[in-house]
C-alpha positions as CSV (number, residue, x, y, z in Angstrom):
1,M,17.8,-65.2,-36.1
2,R,21.4,-65.9,-36.9
3,H,21.4,-68.1,-39.7
4,F,18.6,-68.1,-42.6
5,L,18.4,-70.9,-44.5
6,D,15.1,-71.8,-45.6
7,I,11.4,-71.6,-44.8
8,A,10.7,-74.6,-43.1
9,R,12.3,-73.5,-39.9
10,L,10.0,-70.4,-39.5
11,N,6.5,-70.2,-37.7
12,H,4.1,-68.0,-38.4
13,E,5.2,-65.3,-35.9
14,E,8.5,-65.2,-37.4
15,L,7.8,-65.2,-41.3
16,T,5.0,-62.2,-40.4
17,H,7.7,-60.4,-38.3
18,I,9.8,-60.7,-41.2
19,L,7.3,-59.3,-43.7
20,D,6.2,-56.5,-41.7
21,T,9.9,-55.2,-41.3
22,A,10.0,-55.6,-45.0
23,K,6.5,-53.2,-45.5
24,S,9.0,-50.5,-42.7
25,F,11.6,-50.7,-45.4
26,T,9.3,-49.8,-48.7
27,S,9.2,-46.6,-47.4
28,V,13.1,-46.3,-48.2
29,D,12.8,-46.0,-51.7
30,G,10.6,-42.9,-51.8
31,Q,13.4,-41.3,-49.5
32,T,16.1,-38.5,-51.7
33,V,19.3,-40.0,-50.1
34,K,17.8,-44.0,-49.8
35,K,20.4,-45.5,-46.8
36,V,19.6,-45.9,-43.2
37,P,22.3,-46.4,-41.4
38,L,21.6,-49.7,-39.8
39,L,24.4,-52.0,-40.5
40,R,26.8,-48.7,-40.9
41,G,30.5,-50.9,-40.4
42,K,29.3,-54.5,-41.2
43,T,30.8,-56.3,-44.2
44,I,28.8,-58.3,-46.6
45,V,30.0,-60.7,-49.0
46,N,27.5,-61.9,-51.9
47,L,29.3,-65.5,-52.4
48,F,27.3,-66.8,-55.3
49,F,28.7,-70.0,-56.8
50,E,25.7,-69.8,-59.5
51,P,25.1,-66.9,-62.3
52,S,22.5,-64.8,-61.1
53,T,20.8,-60.9,-61.7
54,R,18.2,-60.6,-59.9
55,T,19.2,-62.1,-56.4
56,R,22.3,-60.7,-56.5
57,T,21.5,-57.2,-57.2
58,T,18.9,-56.7,-55.0
59,F,20.7,-58.1,-52.2
60,E,23.4,-55.7,-52.7
61,L,21.2,-52.9,-53.4
62,A,19.4,-54.1,-49.8
63,A,22.9,-54.2,-48.4
64,K,23.7,-50.9,-49.8
65,R,20.9,-49.2,-48.6
66,L,21.3,-50.6,-45.1
67,S,24.9,-48.6,-45.1
68,A,27.1,-51.9,-45.0
69,D,30.0,-52.6,-47.3
70,V,29.6,-55.3,-49.6
71,L,32.2,-57.5,-51.3
72,N,30.8,-59.5,-54.6
73,I,32.8,-62.6,-55.3
74,S,32.0,-64.9,-58.4
75,V,33.0,-68.5,-59.1
76,A,34.2,-67.5,-62.2
77,T,37.0,-65.2,-60.7
78,S,37.6,-66.8,-57.3
79,A,40.5,-69.3,-56.0
80,T,38.3,-72.1,-55.9
81,V,38.6,-72.3,-60.0
82,K,42.7,-72.7,-59.3
83,G,41.5,-75.8,-57.0
84,E,41.1,-74.0,-53.7
85,S,38.6,-75.9,-51.5
86,L,35.1,-74.0,-50.9
87,L,35.9,-74.1,-47.3
88,D,39.2,-72.7,-47.5
89,T,37.8,-69.6,-49.6
90,L,35.5,-68.9,-47.0
91,F,37.7,-69.0,-43.9
92,S,39.9,-66.4,-46.3
93,L,36.9,-64.2,-46.3
94,Q,36.1,-65.0,-43.0
95,A,39.4,-63.2,-41.5
96,M,38.6,-60.2,-43.7
97,N,36.2,-59.5,-40.7
98,T,32.8,-60.9,-42.6
99,D,29.8,-60.3,-41.2
100,T,27.4,-61.8,-43.2
101,F,28.1,-64.7,-46.4
102,I,24.6,-64.7,-48.9
103,V,25.6,-68.0,-50.9
104,R,24.1,-69.4,-54.0
105,H,25.0,-72.8,-54.9
106,P,24.4,-75.5,-57.5
107,E,24.3,-78.0,-54.7
108,S,21.6,-78.4,-52.1
109,G,22.4,-78.5,-48.5
110,A,25.4,-75.9,-49.2
111,A,24.1,-73.1,-47.3
112,D,24.0,-75.5,-44.5
113,F,26.9,-76.9,-44.6
114,I,28.7,-73.5,-44.8
115,A,26.7,-72.3,-42.1
116,K,28.0,-75.4,-39.6
117,H,31.9,-74.2,-40.6
118,V,31.2,-70.4,-39.8
119,A,32.4,-68.4,-36.9
120,P,29.9,-67.9,-34.2
121,H,29.2,-64.0,-34.9
122,V,29.2,-64.9,-39.1
123,S,25.7,-65.0,-40.8
124,I,24.6,-67.3,-43.2
125,I,21.7,-66.4,-45.9
126,N,20.7,-68.7,-48.3
127,A,20.5,-67.2,-51.9
128,G,19.2,-70.3,-53.4
129,D,20.8,-73.8,-53.1
130,G,20.4,-76.6,-55.7
131,R,16.8,-77.8,-56.1
132,H,16.5,-77.6,-52.1
133,A,15.2,-73.9,-51.1
134,H,14.8,-70.4,-51.8
135,P,13.6,-68.8,-49.0
136,T,14.2,-65.1,-49.6
137,Q,12.4,-65.4,-53.1
138,A,9.2,-66.9,-51.5
139,L,9.1,-64.0,-49.2
140,L,9.1,-61.4,-51.9
141,D,6.4,-63.9,-53.3
142,V,4.6,-64.1,-50.2
143,F,5.2,-60.0,-49.5
144,T,3.6,-59.6,-52.6
145,I,0.8,-61.3,-52.8
146,R,0.2,-59.7,-49.0
147,E,0.1,-55.9,-50.7
148,H,-2.5,-57.1,-52.9
149,H,-4.5,-59.6,-51.0
150,Q,-4.2,-59.1,-47.3
151,D,-6.0,-62.8,-46.0
152,F,-4.4,-65.8,-46.8
153,S,-7.1,-68.1,-45.4
154,R,-9.0,-66.7,-48.5
155,L,-7.1,-67.3,-51.2
156,R,-6.7,-69.9,-53.7
157,V,-3.0,-69.9,-54.6
158,A,-1.5,-71.8,-58.0
159,I,2.0,-72.4,-58.8
160,V,2.1,-73.6,-62.4
161,G,5.5,-75.2,-64.4
162,D,8.4,-77.3,-63.4
163,I,7.8,-78.0,-59.7
164,L,10.4,-80.7,-59.7
165,H,13.4,-78.7,-60.0
166,S,12.4,-75.9,-58.3
167,R,13.6,-74.6,-55.3
168,V,11.6,-71.5,-55.7
169,A,8.1,-73.6,-55.4
170,R,9.4,-75.9,-52.6
171,S,9.9,-72.5,-50.7
172,Q,7.0,-70.8,-51.8
173,I,4.3,-74.0,-50.7
174,E,5.9,-73.7,-47.5
175,A,5.1,-70.0,-46.9
176,L,2.3,-70.7,-48.5
177,N,1.2,-73.1,-45.6
178,I,2.9,-71.3,-42.8
179,L,0.5,-68.2,-43.5
180,D,-2.7,-70.8,-43.8
181,T,-3.6,-70.0,-47.3
182,R,-6.8,-71.7,-48.2
183,E,-5.6,-73.8,-50.8
184,I,-2.2,-74.3,-52.8
185,R,-2.8,-75.9,-56.4
186,V,0.3,-77.1,-58.2
187,I,-0.3,-77.5,-62.1
188,A,2.3,-79.2,-64.2
189,P,2.6,-82.5,-66.6
190,R,3.6,-85.6,-64.3
191,T,7.2,-85.8,-65.6
192,L,7.6,-82.0,-63.7
193,L,5.9,-83.0,-60.4
194,P,7.5,-84.8,-57.3
195,A,6.9,-88.1,-56.2
196,N,3.9,-87.8,-53.7
197,V,4.3,-83.9,-53.9
198,E,0.6,-84.1,-52.2
199,Q,2.1,-84.5,-49.2
200,L,3.5,-81.0,-49.4
201,G,-0.2,-79.5,-48.7
202,V,-1.2,-79.1,-52.2
203,R,-3.8,-79.9,-54.7
204,V,-2.3,-81.4,-57.9
205,F,-3.5,-80.6,-61.3
206,Q,-2.5,-81.6,-64.7
207,N,-4.7,-79.8,-66.7
208,C,-4.3,-76.2,-66.9
209,W,-8.2,-75.0,-67.5
210,Q,-9.2,-76.6,-64.3
211,G,-6.8,-75.6,-62.4
212,L,-6.7,-72.0,-62.9
213,R,-10.5,-72.0,-62.3
214,D,-10.9,-69.1,-59.6
215,V,-7.8,-69.1,-58.2
216,D,-6.5,-65.6,-57.2
217,V,-3.1,-65.8,-57.5
218,I,-1.1,-67.3,-60.3
219,I,2.7,-68.1,-60.4
220,M,4.7,-69.4,-63.4
221,L,7.7,-71.2,-62.7
222,R,10.3,-71.2,-65.1
223,L,11.9,-74.1,-67.0
224,Q,14.6,-75.3,-65.0
225,K,16.5,-76.5,-68.3
226,E,19.9,-76.4,-66.4
227,R,18.5,-78.9,-63.5
228,M,16.8,-81.3,-66.3
229,Q,19.1,-84.5,-67.2
230,G,16.1,-86.0,-69.4
231,A,13.1,-85.5,-71.7
232,F,10.9,-84.0,-69.5
233,I,8.7,-82.0,-71.9
234,P,8.7,-83.1,-75.7
235,S,9.4,-79.6,-77.0
236,E,8.9,-76.2,-75.6
237,H,6.5,-75.2,-78.0
238,E,4.4,-77.9,-76.9
239,Y,5.0,-76.5,-73.3
240,F,3.3,-73.4,-74.1
241,Q,0.6,-74.8,-76.1
242,L,-0.4,-77.0,-72.8
243,Y,1.0,-75.0,-69.3
244,G,1.8,-71.5,-71.1
245,L,-0.2,-68.6,-69.3
246,T,-2.4,-66.6,-71.9
247,P,-4.9,-64.2,-71.7
248,E,-7.7,-67.2,-72.4
249,R,-6.1,-69.1,-69.7
250,L,-6.3,-66.1,-67.2
251,A,-9.7,-65.2,-67.9
252,L,-10.2,-68.4,-65.9
253,A,-8.9,-66.8,-63.0
254,S,-10.8,-64.5,-60.6
255,P,-11.2,-61.2,-61.9
256,D,-8.5,-59.4,-59.5
257,A,-6.1,-62.5,-59.9
258,I,-2.3,-61.5,-60.1
259,V,0.3,-63.0,-62.0
260,M,4.0,-63.6,-60.5
261,H,7.1,-65.1,-62.0
262,P,10.3,-65.1,-60.0
263,G,12.1,-64.5,-63.5
264,P,14.1,-64.7,-65.6
265,I,11.0,-65.2,-67.8
266,N,11.1,-67.4,-70.8
267,R,8.4,-65.2,-73.2
268,G,6.5,-67.8,-75.0
269,V,7.4,-70.6,-73.1
270,E,5.9,-70.0,-70.0
271,I,4.2,-66.8,-70.4
272,S,3.1,-64.9,-72.9
273,S,4.1,-61.2,-73.6
274,E,0.4,-59.8,-73.2
275,V,-0.2,-61.6,-70.0
276,A,3.5,-60.9,-69.1
277,D,3.4,-56.8,-69.7
278,G,-0.4,-56.7,-68.6
279,P,-2.4,-54.9,-66.0
280,Q,-2.6,-58.1,-63.7
281,S,1.2,-58.8,-63.8
282,M,3.2,-57.9,-60.8
283,I,6.3,-59.3,-62.0
284,L,8.6,-55.9,-61.7
285,Q,6.8,-55.3,-58.3
286,Q,8.6,-58.7,-57.2
287,V,12.0,-57.2,-58.3
288,K,10.9,-54.0,-56.1
289,Y,9.8,-55.4,-53.3
290,G,12.5,-57.8,-53.2
291,I,14.9,-55.0,-52.1
292,A,13.1,-54.2,-49.4
293,V,12.5,-58.1,-48.2
294,R,16.3,-58.9,-48.1
295,M,17.0,-55.7,-46.3
296,A,14.5,-57.5,-43.7
297,I,16.2,-60.3,-43.7
298,L,19.5,-58.7,-43.3
299,S,18.8,-56.5,-40.7
300,I,17.1,-59.3,-38.4
301,A,20.3,-62.0,-39.1
302,I,22.9,-59.1,-38.2
303,S,21.8,-57.2,-35.4
304,P,24.0,-54.7,-34.3
305,G,26.3,-55.0,-31.3
306,E,26.6,-58.1,-29.4
307,R,24.8,-61.1,-30.8
308,G,24.2,-63.9,-28.5
309,A,23.8,-67.5,-29.6
310,G,21.0,-66.5,-32.0
311,H,19.2,-69.5,-33.4
312,E,19.1,-70.7,-37.0
313,T,16.5,-70.3,-39.4
């Protein structure tokens, strides 16, 4: 695996291999020295053209725990602000013997574009591009689910919220389908659903009281206000009244259902504090598991020693 660009290019075996590798890295967290020498001497650049806290910091921690050298580049302080092109910035950093770029960009397809122009020894990992994909978030989500519910073929999973603008939702649906999940539901107002969303292999609900009944996993999505270009909802208050996850709505799900959210959380908009901080919430565990999952991706993409042509995932 040379590049890691989206979930759709993975098969069941490859996806499971990443999750198993991530599981092996969870033990690093309990060590006195939280480092393994797997990527010693490698240079990894976090190239972020969008703000991020969880994704950037967990990638940074993952790389450092693998003993790599890490450079963080924010567009606000990069030469692109002065007019330098994306490729010129990329080639300048590549000339410093960089091994991997972790790319976050507001435009869909940016990671693919960069992957087509880097040197053969360089890997590109997509940390979120426009409305297209956020593959590592999807992987840490399914890893979190697998830690609590082993058999995906028995699970009903509900994804609630802004499906239309969410790159996370697209990647989650792809991953869940690859893992043969019994049923994937999406719950949202019509204005926040993509056209022909059923073709993604999901059941569509516009009513929370129906869609949440008997599900095993509830994934709440953040309202993608920065990607909205119109009045998709009447108000945040009304959205919470109809689609916010409250204790009463959570009670519709299976007794051992878990609640997830990719963050950042808008309390009182997508989810109540009682649920976000409650015993069924896995939100902080998702952040924790994100380090192990991103360690797995980095270790597989940046194989020590010589790498052949590889394949783009």
